[in-house]
Every structure is written in C-alpha cells, then in structure tokens.
C-alpha positions in Angstrom: -7.1 98.3 190.0 -3.4 98.7 190.7 -1.4 101.2 188.6 0.4 99.6 185.7 3.8 101.2 185.1 4.3 103.2 181.9 7.4 104.3 180.0 6.4 107.9 180.6 6.8 107.4 184.4 10.6 107.9 184.0 10.1 111.1 182.0 7.8 112.5 184.6 10.2 111.7 187.4 13.0 113.3 185.4 10.8 116.4 184.9 10.1 116.5 188.7 13.8 116.6 189.5 14.8 119.0 186.8 15.9 122.3 188.3 15.1 124.1 185.0 11.7 122.5 184.5 8.7 124.3 182.9 5.0 123.6 183.4 4.3 120.3 181.7 1.6 119.8 179.1 0.7 116.1 178.7 -1.0 115.5 175.4 -2.7 112.6 173.7 -6.0 111.0 172.8 -8.7 110.5 175.4 -8.3 107.4 177.7 -4.7 106.7 177.0 -3.7 107.0 180.7 -2.6 110.6 181.1 -4.4 111.2 184.4 -3.4 107.9 185.9 0.3 108.5 185.3 0.1 112.0 186.8 -1.7 110.7 189.9 1.0 108.1 190.2 3.6 110.8 190.2 1.5 112.7 192.7 2.3 110.0 195.2 5.9 111.2 195.3 4.8 114.7 196.6 3.8 115.8 200.1 0.6 117.4 198.6 -1.3 116.7 195.4 -4.2 118.8 194.1 -6.1 117.6 191.0 -8.5 119.9 189.3 -10.7 118.4 186.5 -12.2 121.2 184.4 -14.9 118.8 183.0 -16.1 117.9 186.5 -18.9 120.1 187.9 -17.2 119.9 191.4 -14.5 122.2 190.0 -16.7 124.9 188.5 -15.3 127.3 191.1 -11.7 126.6 190.0 -12.6 127.6 186.4 -13.9 130.8 187.8 -10.6 131.5 189.6 -8.7 131.2 186.3 -11.2 133.4 184.5 -10.9 136.2 187.1 -7.1 136.2 187.7 -3.8 136.0 185.8 -1.5 136.3 188.8 -0.2 132.8 189.7 0.1 133.5 193.4 -3.4 134.8 193.6 -4.7 131.7 191.7 -2.8 129.3 194.0 -4.0 131.1 197.1 -7.7 130.8 196.0 -7.4 127.2 194.9 -5.7 126.3 198.1 -8.5 127.8 200.1 -11.2 126.3 198.0 -9.9 122.7 198.1 -8.1 122.9 201.5 -4.8 121.7 200.1 -1.5 123.6 200.5 0.1 124.7 197.2 3.8 125.1 198.1 6.8 125.1 195.8 8.7 121.8 196.0 6.0 120.1 198.1 2.8 120.2 195.9 2.0 118.9 192.5 -0.8 120.9 190.9 -2.6 118.9 188.2 -4.9 120.7 185.8 -6.8 117.9 184.0 -9.0 118.3 180.9 -7.5 121.8 180.6 -9.0 122.2 177.1 -12.3 123.0 178.9 -10.7 126.2 180.4 -8.9 128.3 177.9 -7.9 130.7 180.6 -6.1 127.9 182.5 -4.1 127.2 179.3 -3.1 130.8 179.1 -2.1 130.8 182.8 0.6 128.2 182.3 3.0 130.8 181.0 2.4 132.8 184.2 3.3 129.9 186.4 6.6 129.6 184.6 7.3 133.3 184.9 5.9 134.0 188.4 6.2 130.7 190.2 8.9 128.7 188.4 9.6 126.4 191.4 6.0 125.1 191.6 5.4 121.7 189.9 2.4 122.2 187.5 1.2 119.6 185.0 -1.8 120.1 182.7 -3.4 117.4 180.6 -6.2 117.2 178.0 -7.5 115.1 175.2 -8.6 117.8 172.8 -5.9 120.4 173.5 -5.1 121.2 169.9 -8.6 122.5 169.4 -8.4 124.8 172.4 -4.9 126.0 171.6 -6.0 127.2 168.2 -7.7 130.0 170.1 -4.4 131.0 171.7 -1.8 131.1 168.9 1.2 131.9 171.1 -0.2 130.4 174.3 3.1 129.7 176.0 5.9 129.2 173.4 9.1 128.5 175.2 7.4 128.5 178.6 5.8 125.1 178.6 7.1 121.6 177.8 5.0 119.1 176.0 5.0 115.3 176.4 2.9 113.1 174.1 1.4 110.0 175.5 0.0 107.0 173.6 -1.7 103.7 174.4 0.4 100.8 175.8 3.3 99.6 173.8 3.9 95.9 173.4 6.8 96.1 175.9 4.5 97.9 178.4 1.9 95.2 177.8 4.5 92.5 178.7 5.3 94.4 181.9 1.7 94.7 182.8 1.3 90.9 182.3 4.2 90.3 184.7 6.5 88.9 181.9 9.5 90.8 183.2 12.1 88.1 182.5 10.7 87.5 179.0 10.8 91.3 178.4 14.5 91.4 179.3 15.2 88.5 177.0 13.4 90.3 174.2 15.4 93.5 174.8 18.7 91.5 174.7 17.8 89.9 171.3 18.9 91.2 168.0 19.4 90.1 164.4 22.8 88.9 165.4 21.5 87.1 168.5 18.0 85.7 167.9 15.8 84.2 170.5 15.3 80.5 171.0 12.4 79.0 169.1 10.5 78.5 172.4 10.8 82.2 173.5 10.0 83.4 170.0 6.8 81.3 170.0 5.8 82.6 173.4 6.3 86.2 172.3 4.3 85.6 169.1 1.4 84.2 171.2 1.5 87.2 173.5 1.8 89.7 170.6 -1.3 88.3 168.9 -3.2 88.7 172.2 -1.9 92.3 172.4 -3.2 92.9 168.8 -6.6 91.8 169.9 -6.7 93.7 173.2 -4.8 96.7 172.0 -3.1 99.2 174.2 -5.9 101.1 175.8 -5.2 101.1 179.5 -8.6 100.0 180.7 -8.6 96.9 178.4 -5.0 96.1 179.3 -5.6 96.5 183.0 -8.7 94.3 182.8 -6.8 91.5 181.1 -3.8 91.8 183.4 -6.1 91.4 186.4 -7.5 88.1 185.0 -10.3 89.4 182.8 -11.3 87.5 179.7 -11.0 88.6 176.1 -14.7 89.0 176.1 -14.5 91.5 179.0 -11.9 93.4 177.0 -14.1 93.4 173.9 -16.9 95.0 175.9 -14.5 97.7 177.2 -13.4 98.4 173.6 -17.1 98.7 172.5 -17.6 101.3 175.2 -14.5 103.2 174.2 -15.6 103.3 170.6 -18.9 104.8 171.6 -17.1 107.3 173.8 -14.9 108.5 170.9 -17.9 108.7 168.5 -19.9 110.7 171.1 -16.9 113.0 171.4 -17.1 114.0 167.8 -19.8 116.5 168.7 -17.2 118.4 170.7 -14.7 118.8 167.9 -15.9 121.8 165.8 -19.3 123.3 165.0 -18.5 123.6 161.3 -18.0 119.8 160.9 -21.1 117.7 161.7 -20.5 114.7 164.0 -22.0 112.4 161.4 -19.3 113.5 158.9 -16.5 112.7 161.4 -18.1 109.3 162.0 -18.2 108.6 158.2 -14.5 109.6 157.8 -13.5 107.6 160.9 -15.1 104.5 159.4 -13.4 105.2 156.0 -10.0 105.4 157.6 -10.6 102.0 159.2 -11.9 100.5 155.9 -8.9 101.8 153.9 -6.2 100.9 156.4 -3.1 99.5 154.6 -3.7 101.4 151.4 -3.5 104.8 149.9 -6.5 106.8 151.3 -9.0 107.7 148.5 -11.5 110.4 149.2 -13.9 109.1 146.6 -14.3 105.9 148.5 -15.7 107.6 151.5 -19.4 106.9 151.8 -20.6 110.5 152.2 -22.1 113.4 150.4 -19.4 115.8 151.6 -16.9 117.4 149.2 -13.2 116.8 149.4 -12.3 120.0 151.4 -14.9 118.9 154.1 -13.3 115.4 154.2 -9.8 116.9 154.5 -11.0 119.1 157.4 -12.6 116.0 159.1 -9.3 114.0 158.8 -7.3 116.9 160.2 -9.7 117.1 163.2 -9.3 113.3 163.8 -5.5 113.6 163.6 -5.5 116.6 166.0 -7.6 114.5 168.5 -5.0 111.8 168.3 -7.4 109.2 166.9 -5.8 108.9 163.4 -2.2 108.6 162.4 -1.1 109.6 158.9 1.8 108.1 156.9 2.7 110.5 154.1 4.7 109.7 150.9 8.3 111.0 151.1 10.8 111.0 148.3 13.3 110.0 151.1 16.2 111.7 149.3 17.5 113.5 152.4 16.8 115.1 155.7 14.3 115.8 157.0 11.9 113.2 155.5 9.1 115.8 155.7 11.0 118.1 153.3 10.0 116.2 150.2 6.4 114.9 150.7 3.4 114.5 148.5 0.3 115.0 150.5 -1.8 113.5 147.7 -0.3 110.1 148.7 -1.3 109.3 152.3 -2.1 106.2 154.2 -4.1 106.4 157.4 -4.8 104.3 160.4 -6.6 104.6 163.7 -4.4 104.7 166.8 -5.1 101.3 168.4 -5.3 97.7 167.0 -7.8 96.6 169.6 -10.2 99.4 168.6 -9.6 98.6 164.9 -10.4 94.9 165.2 -13.4 95.6 167.4 -14.8 98.2 165.0 -14.5 95.7 162.1 -15.7 92.7 164.2 -12.8 90.6 163.0 -12.8 86.9 163.8 -10.8 86.5 167.0 -10.0 82.8 166.4 -8.3 83.8 163.2 -6.3 86.5 165.0 -5.2 84.3 167.8 -4.6 81.0 166.1 -3.0 82.0 162.8 0.8 82.1 162.7 0.5 84.7 160.0 -1.8 87.7 159.5 -2.1 88.0 155.7 -5.5 86.4 155.8 -6.7 89.0 158.3 -7.9 92.0 156.4 -5.3 91.3 153.7 -2.4 91.9 156.1 -3.4 95.5 156.9 -3.4 94.7 160.6 0.3 93.8 160.5 1.3 97.0 158.7 -0.9 99.0 161.0 0.6 97.5 164.1 4.1 98.4 163.0 3.0 102.0 162.2 1.5 102.4 165.6 4.5 101.1 167.4 6.8 103.4 165.3 4.7 106.4 166.5 5.1 105.2 170.1 8.9 104.7 169.7 9.5 108.3 168.6 10.7 111.2 170.8 7.7 111.9 173.0 8.5 115.6 173.2 7.6 116.0 169.6 4.5 115.2 167.6 5.2 111.9 165.9 5.4 111.6 162.1 5.1 108.6 159.7 6.4 108.4 156.2 6.4 105.8 153.4 7.9 105.6 149.9 6.5 104.6 146.6 7.6 104.8 143.0 5.2 104.8 140.2 6.7 103.9 136.8 5.1 102.0 133.9 5.6 98.3 134.6 7.8 99.0 137.6 5.8 100.2 140.6 7.4 99.9 144.1 6.3 100.7 147.6 8.1 100.5 151.0 5.7 100.5 154.0 7.7 102.9 156.1 10.9 105.0 155.9 12.4 106.3 159.1 15.2 108.7 160.0 17.5 108.3 162.9 20.8 110.1 163.1 22.5 110.0 159.7 20.4 107.1 158.3 17.2 106.9 156.2 16.1 103.3 156.6 13.3 101.5 154.8 11.0 99.2 156.8 9.0 96.5 155.0 6.2 94.7 156.8 5.3 91.1 156.1 2.2 89.6 157.8 3.6 86.1 157.6 7.1 84.6 157.5 7.7 84.9 153.7 7.3 87.5 151.0 9.2 89.1 148.2 11.4 92.1 148.9 11.6 93.6 145.4 10.5 97.1 146.6 13.0 97.1 149.4 15.9 96.3 147.1 14.8 98.9 144.6 14.8 101.5 147.3 18.2 100.5 148.7 19.7 100.6 145.2 18.0 103.9 144.1 18.8 105.7 147.4 22.2 104.0 147.9 21.3 103.0 151.5 23.3 100.3 153.3 20.5 98.3 154.9 16.8 97.8 155.3 14.6 96.3 158.0 12.0 93.6 157.5 9.3 93.2 160.2 7.5 89.8 160.1 6.4 86.9 162.2 9.9 85.5 161.8 12.5 85.3 164.6 15.3 87.9 164.6 17.8 87.3 161.8 19.4 88.7 158.7 20.1 88.0 155.1 22.1 90.0 152.6 21.7 93.6 153.8 18.3 93.1 155.4 17.9 92.9 159.1 14.9 90.9 160.3 12.9 91.9 163.4 9.7 90.2 164.6 6.5 92.2 164.5 6.7 92.3 168.3 10.1 94.0 168.3 9.4 97.2 166.3 10.7 99.4 169.1 14.0 97.6 168.9 14.1 98.0 165.1 13.6 101.7 165.5 15.8 102.3 168.5 18.6 99.8 168.9 19.6 98.9 165.3 19.1 102.4 163.9 21.0 104.1 166.7 23.9 101.6 166.3 24.2 102.5 162.7 23.8 106.3 163.1 
C-alpha cells in the first residue's frame, strides 16, 4: 500500500535539516506507524539502513552493540555487515524495536557525542520498560517525539478529502460551515470512530476496503496487543493485564473504580497493571485537577481518574458495538451512554498536544451535598485554563460548565458536540470532529 502522509512527517523533515539535531527517539504504542514514517523519511537520504532488533536477521547487529560503545566502530561493523555506507549527511540509520537491545539505547548518547552529524533515529513500542533499566540513558543527548494513531484530519487526508479538510480548518465558531459540509464531515467522522486511527485499518479503508475488512484488522490488532502483555513484566501476569485492560474499556466515561475489576488481585497489583498499560501507550488517563492555576498537574487527586484505551476503533471492536447504530445515529448518547463521544475527544486532545512531551489529560469535578458538578476536560494553553464539555448529541445542559466558569472566574468554555460551529453566551461550540481546532486555534487566539 502507498504511504499515507502523517503530521509527524513535517517534524521529521525539520529534524533532518536541524544543524543542532540530536539522535531521535520515536515513541508510541505498537502499530501506530512509527516505522513507516521513518522509512518514508529514509527516501530523502542517499542511503538508508534499517535494523530491527526483533528480527532474527539482525542478530549480528545486536552483538555489535553489545561488544562496542564507540560509535565509529559500531558504524564500521554495521556498514560491513549490511553492505550499506554509513556516512554523515548521507545516511539515515534507523534502529527499530530498540527496546529489544538495551545496549543500543545506551549507545544513542555516544552517537550524539562522537558522531553528531550522523542522522540516527530509534523507535520502539515498549521503550519505557527498557529505559527503566537505564535511569539516565541519554538525558539531554536525545530528542523524543511521541506518535499516535491517525487524527481525524489525517484520516480526511488519507481519504483524499483535501478540499474538505481545508474548509474544516478555515471554520470557527464565528464562521461556521454550511449545513451540507457539516453533514458530510459528521458522516466521515462517524466512519472514523468505527475504523479508528490505526494505520493498517485506515490504509485498508482508504484503498477501497470494506468496514468488515477493517473490523478483521482490528480483531487481529487486539489479539496482538493482548499477546504482548506477556512481554511487559514478569511480576505482573498477562491474565491480570488482560483483566485490567477489559475493565478500562468497560469503565470508559466514568471514574475508574478498582473494586469493579473482575479479578482476585489486590489494589496495588491493579495499579501496577494500569501503569504498565499506560507506559505501553495503550491507556490514557484523565486525572482530577483542581484547576486553580498552572500547571494543571500541580493540584491533582489521583484517587479520581478516568481511563480510556487509545483508539476508538479498537474500543468499539472490543465491545462489539452495533455498527448500524454508530453509523446511522446523528447522536451518540445511545451508544454506550455517550462514553464513546467523551473518549473520542480525550484521544484527539492527546494527539493535539506537543509531541515532544508525554501527553496529559485532566478533568474537574466538585462534590458537594446536593451540588455535584463535573467538567469532562480542562486544558491549559498559554495563560488560559479552559473547560471542555462533551455532548454526544446536539443538546444538553451546561450547568457544570457554568459552575466552573463562575468559580474559577474564567472567560469562556468550549462545548464539543454533534452541532455545527457556533457560540452562545461565553460558550464556544466546536463539532466533535474539530477537537484539534478547539485545542489549537481558539485557545491560542485567547492566550
């Protein structure tokens, strides 16, 4: 299949041309497209050498890193082994699945110190586990970029909807879309929710595959992720991780309750399992924040957390949701009580954040007798703390939003729903398919 362009392509090209670049560590869950994006960048070099440490064909390469720490010696041996020149400015050296060779992770710092002009990219899907063994593996000597599944905008591009994408990017609460374009984007967004952002599924659909084809791909991916659980840590059984993974899916859209997990494990074991799933990039966590000031993470209560898996396609497939309901409804409140809408916004907020940093999600709630309130997400951009409420249809009360704005003395809030762009009072309305704009454009304009 042809390569489908990704937002990270521009970051990779900028890194390539940066005179002060460092070795690049591409991080993210398995199967989100890291290797494909690096291979695409490799086409812009005279030479490209890819070494996959999980592939038996590269066992010799692993031995090279185990024997040597000098970068020049490592490159000389790799060049001879794989008959590819490794020359500064001409070669992209790609170390894939680097978590399987701890010595190669350690070697990244030496590439920076000894061969700073050589382009080196490493990638892996369980990197956090490997790097625990190297506490100061390359602080200040390696740059990280985080990669996620396709965003909705990337999905539109993959589907060839370039003009529609430009119209979407030009829209705002002050300049809404026409009813016709809004309807078309809602239709495509609902298909994106069903397919999700995993590159293999998106590529299949973009190439003319059916939704059934995509469902089969998602089934295979779920099996892959579950099989991977055995690789995470010896002290946590794979069955325990599978139980917690299923619990996260079942409790999406609500405060996570350990007592509702169907397992005999105690709470510390469950917390360890959740942390492993988070480190693997399979689970995103939204933590309660008091939202009184910057940073949002300064005043959190870890006892109040909401969790979601990292892709809507995998979510709906795991639950075997009714596709006709997903595709034909103009609202999503009947679909798992609207949890899918809230989840989709959280996932897009993660993807919209600075990809040099590990993404964070926060929400706000107040518990008072006869006066509870909860805002789905709170985000920080510039000088603003902005509440985001998610509505799965086109209507819904906003009491919690107004309570937050009054208590925190904030100028405006954002409502994400199936409505067109718009505004009322001090609430800006963004469609569910325009979360990135809600995070980027509006917030930046008010910072």
